[in-house]
MDTraj code that builds the backbone (N, CA, C; nanometers):
import mdtraj as md
import numpy as np

residues = "MET LYS LYS LEU GLU ASN GLU LYS GLU LEU VAL LYS LYS ALA ILE ASP ILE GLY ILE GLN TYR ALA GLN LYS ARG GLY ALA ALA GLU PHE GLU ALA SER ASP SER ALA ASN ASP LYS VAL GLU TYR ILE TYR ARG LEU LEU VAL HIS ASP LYS LEU ILE GLN PRO ILE PRO GLU ILE GLN VAL ASN GLN GLN SER MET ARG HIS LYS LEU ALA ILE TRP ALA SER ARG LEU".split()
xyz = np.array([
    [6.5907, 12.3396, 10.8636],
    [6.6840, 12.3427, 10.7913],
    [6.6959, 12.3836, 10.6605],
    [6.7504, 12.4875, 10.6268],
    [6.7667, 12.5717, 10.4767],
    [6.8093, 12.4739, 10.3939],
    [6.7814, 12.4278, 10.2670],
    [6.8466, 12.3737, 10.1859],
    [6.9361, 12.4564, 10.0893],
    [7.0702, 12.4386, 10.1030],
    [7.1975, 12.4864, 10.0132],
    [7.1396, 12.4605, 9.8795],
    [7.2084, 12.5800, 9.8195],
    [7.1925, 12.6027, 9.6759],
    [7.2536, 12.4879, 9.5755],
    [7.3448, 12.4545, 9.6322],
    [7.4294, 12.3492, 9.5447],
    [7.4785, 12.2198, 9.6575],
    [7.3850, 12.1807, 9.7401],
    [7.4218, 12.0824, 9.8259],
    [7.4546, 11.9466, 9.7755],
    [7.3910, 11.9028, 9.6865],
    [7.4514, 11.7714, 9.6371],
    [7.5998, 11.7718, 9.5685],
    [7.6594, 11.8865, 9.5288],
    [7.7730, 11.8994, 9.5100],
    [7.8997, 11.8978, 9.5973],
    [7.8372, 11.9920, 9.7288],
    [7.9055, 11.9957, 9.8244],
    [7.9141, 11.8724, 9.8871],
    [7.7924, 11.7750, 9.9244],
    [7.8276, 11.6893, 9.9801],
    [7.9343, 11.5897, 9.9214],
    [7.9349, 11.5600, 9.8017],
    [8.0605, 11.4969, 9.7214],
    [8.1615, 11.5398, 9.7727],
    [8.1717, 11.6937, 9.7690],
    [8.3014, 11.7416, 9.8039],
    [8.3537, 11.7010, 9.9313],
    [8.2370, 11.6879, 10.0263],
    [8.2718, 11.6764, 10.1502],
    [8.3133, 11.5060, 10.1747],
    [8.2441, 11.4376, 10.0993],
    [8.2851, 11.2983, 10.1128],
    [8.4262, 11.2854, 10.0685],
    [8.4488, 11.3558, 9.9536],
    [8.6088, 11.3292, 9.9005],
    [8.6980, 11.3803, 10.0078],
    [8.6710, 11.4959, 10.0665],
    [8.7627, 11.5525, 10.1902],
    [8.7682, 11.4724, 10.2758],
    [8.6343, 11.4369, 10.3357],
    [8.6347, 11.3524, 10.4613],
    [8.6974, 11.1957, 10.4480],
    [8.7043, 11.1560, 10.3202],
    [8.7833, 11.0348, 10.3101],
    [8.9178, 11.0236, 10.3123],
    [8.9821, 11.1575, 10.2576],
    [9.1133, 11.1910, 10.2640],
    [9.1818, 11.2220, 10.4362],
    [9.0845, 11.2689, 10.4878],
    [9.1199, 11.3462, 10.6165],
    [9.1334, 11.2103, 10.7332],
    [9.0083, 11.1129, 10.6794],
    [9.0175, 11.0014, 10.7669],
    [9.1051, 10.8996, 10.7255],
    [9.1689, 10.9028, 10.6137],
    [9.2555, 10.8230, 10.5888],
    [9.4037, 10.8706, 10.6287],
    [9.4150, 10.9855, 10.6326],
    [9.5677, 11.0745, 10.6721],
    [9.5572, 11.0377, 10.8343],
    [9.4413, 11.0627, 10.8791],
    [9.4547, 11.0351, 11.0250],
    [9.4479, 10.9097, 11.0765],
    [9.4509, 10.7899, 10.9993],
    [9.4961, 10.6644, 11.0138],
    [9.3338, 10.6062, 11.0681],
    [9.2087, 10.6755, 11.0584],
    [9.1041, 10.6207, 11.1115],
    [9.0408, 10.5173, 11.0431],
    [9.0256, 10.5066, 10.8910],
    [8.9487, 10.4188, 10.8311],
    [9.0241, 10.4306, 10.7045],
    [8.9880, 10.2951, 10.6361],
    [9.0090, 10.2743, 10.4933],
    [8.8868, 10.2563, 10.4210],
    [8.8520, 10.2965, 10.3167],
    [8.7022, 10.2900, 10.2597],
    [8.7478, 10.2212, 10.1586],
    [8.6371, 10.1355, 10.0967],
    [8.6499, 10.0471, 10.0080],
    [8.5517, 10.1073, 9.8764],
    [8.6140, 10.0663, 9.7781],
    [8.4881, 10.1296, 9.6474],
    [8.3465, 10.0371, 9.6681],
    [8.3357, 9.9508, 9.7372],
    [8.1946, 9.8889, 9.7559],
    [8.1179, 9.9666, 9.9045],
    [8.1829, 10.0292, 9.9650],
    [8.1415, 10.0900, 10.0689],
    [8.0158, 10.2075, 9.9998],
    [7.8953, 10.2083, 10.0652],
    [7.8153, 10.2752, 10.0355],
    [7.7946, 10.4043, 10.0737],
    [7.7705, 10.5279, 9.9752],
    [7.7725, 10.6670, 10.0051],
    [7.7136, 10.6806, 10.1514],
    [7.5926, 10.6651, 10.1881],
    [7.5178, 10.6794, 10.2804],
    [7.6143, 10.6349, 10.4371],
    [7.6808, 10.5096, 10.4123],
    [7.7843, 10.4682, 10.5228],
    [7.9159, 10.5684, 10.5100],
    [7.9416, 10.6179, 10.4204],
    [8.0713, 10.7177, 10.4158],
    [8.0310, 10.8489, 10.4987],
    [7.8889, 10.8810, 10.4778],
    [7.8564, 10.9928, 10.4931],
    [7.8387, 10.9991, 10.6679],
    [7.7815, 10.9005, 10.7223],
    [7.7743, 10.8413, 10.8491],
    [7.9089, 10.8455, 10.9192],
    [7.9993, 10.7938, 10.8745],
    [8.1605, 10.7538, 10.9260],
    [8.2074, 10.8751, 10.9607],
    [8.1980, 10.9629, 10.8202],
    [8.2674, 11.1038, 10.8207],
    [8.2094, 11.2099, 10.8936],
    [8.0898, 11.2122, 10.9208],
    [8.0068, 11.2922, 11.0167],
    [8.0475, 11.2628, 11.1743],
    [8.0247, 11.1533, 11.2170],
    [8.0769, 11.0944, 11.3047],
    [8.2062, 11.1007, 11.3621],
    [8.3249, 11.0974, 11.2788],
    [8.4737, 11.1469, 11.2670],
    [8.4694, 11.2857, 11.3201],
    [8.4061, 11.3579, 11.2527],
    [8.4199, 11.5058, 11.2509],
    [8.3682, 11.5448, 11.3847],
    [8.2841, 11.5042, 11.4238],
    [8.1931, 11.5462, 11.5699],
    [8.2824, 11.5020, 11.6793],
    [8.3437, 11.3813, 11.6385],
    [8.4398, 11.3205, 11.7483],
    [8.5475, 11.4196, 11.7646],
    [8.6265, 11.4716, 11.6516],
    [8.7561, 11.5323, 11.6371],
    [8.6963, 11.6922, 11.6799],
    [8.5620, 11.7188, 11.6901],
    [8.5276, 11.8461, 11.7207],
    [8.5796, 11.9545, 11.6289],
    [8.5426, 11.9278, 11.4720],
    [8.5780, 11.9918, 11.3728],
    [8.4193, 12.0295, 11.3178],
    [8.3070, 12.0017, 11.3664],
    [8.1874, 12.0450, 11.3441],
    [8.1124, 12.0095, 11.4894],
    [7.9994, 12.0978, 11.4765],
    [7.8872, 12.0744, 11.6037],
    [7.8210, 11.9600, 11.5822],
    [7.7662, 11.8751, 11.6718],
    [7.7174, 11.7814, 11.6552],
    [7.5646, 11.7947, 11.6604],
    [7.4730, 11.7328, 11.5744],
    [7.3493, 11.7483, 11.5689],
    [7.2697, 11.6823, 11.7018],
    [7.1550, 11.7080, 11.7771],
    [7.1135, 11.6493, 11.8585],
    [7.0613, 11.4837, 11.8249],
    [7.1129, 11.3880, 11.9099],
    [7.1168, 11.2516, 11.8287],
    [6.9781, 11.2234, 11.7927],
    [6.8624, 11.2545, 11.8820],
    [6.7078, 11.2526, 11.8277],
    [6.6848, 11.3223, 11.6818],
    [6.7622, 11.3849, 11.6499],
    [6.7534, 11.4226, 11.4851],
    [6.8359, 11.3944, 11.3957],
    [6.9244, 11.2997, 11.4486],
    [7.0472, 11.2554, 11.3206],
    [6.9934, 11.1638, 11.2353],
    [6.9844, 11.1696, 11.1271],
    [6.9365, 11.1199, 10.9826],
    [7.0191, 11.1395, 10.8734],
    [6.9968, 11.0531, 10.7593],
    [7.0892, 11.0733, 10.6614],
    [7.0937, 11.2278, 10.6086],
    [6.9584, 11.2774, 10.5977],
    [6.9387, 11.4089, 10.5344],
    [7.0224, 11.5252, 10.6156],
    [7.0178, 11.4966, 10.7468],
    [7.0674, 11.6180, 10.8476],
    [7.2225, 11.5931, 10.8135],
    [7.2581, 11.4811, 10.8280],
    [7.4306, 11.4605, 10.8304],
    [7.4852, 11.4939, 10.6919],
    [7.4072, 11.4752, 10.5859],
    [7.4352, 11.5254, 10.4836],
    [7.4362, 11.6657, 10.4733],
    [7.3270, 11.7525, 10.4995],
    [7.3096, 11.8834, 10.5356],
    [7.4453, 11.9485, 10.5984],
    [7.4692, 11.8736, 10.7036],
    [7.5816, 11.9394, 10.8080],
    [7.7273, 11.9094, 10.7364],
    [7.7643, 11.8133, 10.6565],
    [7.8730, 11.7969, 10.5939],
    [7.8860, 11.8839, 10.4715],
    [7.7565, 11.9145, 10.4112],
    [7.7622, 12.0138, 10.2868],
    [7.7999, 12.1560, 10.3425],
    [7.7782, 12.1956, 10.4485],
    [7.7861, 12.3390, 10.5172],
    [7.9394, 12.3249, 10.5430],
    [7.9898, 12.2170, 10.6265],
    [8.1270, 12.2084, 10.6406],
    [8.2081, 12.2326, 10.5331],
    [8.1956, 12.1418, 10.3936],
    [8.2544, 12.1706, 10.2939],
    [8.2575, 12.3007, 10.2371],
    [8.1232, 12.3823, 10.2496],
    [8.1256, 12.4977, 10.2002],
    [8.2220, 12.6142, 10.2586],
    [8.2624, 12.5579, 10.3950],
    [8.3485, 12.6535, 10.4645],
    [8.4868, 12.6239, 10.4413],
    [8.5101, 12.5448, 10.3752],
    [8.6639, 12.4951, 10.3463],
    [8.7553, 12.5688, 10.2415],
])
top = md.Topology()
chain = top.add_chain()
for i, resn in enumerate(residues, 1):
    res = top.add_residue(resn, chain, resSeq=i)
    for name in ("N", "CA", "C"):
        top.add_atom(name, md.element.get_by_symbol(name[0]), res)
traj = md.Trajectory(xyz[None], top)
C-alpha cells in the first residue's frame, strides 16, 4: 500500500464528504462526539455497500487500510 502525498488532508475531505453523503441518503446521523475512527469505518462500509468503492479483503481491513481507501476515493472526486 503506497502512501499518498497528502493523505491526511484527503482523509479529512473524505470524512466530510462521506458524512454529507450518509446524511443525504438517510443512512446515518453523526454526533460531534463520534470518534474519527468510527466515522471512517462507517463511511467505508457504507461506500462498499453502495458499491462506490471496491472492498478490501476482510482479513486486511483495519483503520489504516480504510483511511487509505477513503483517501483514494476523495482524491478522485
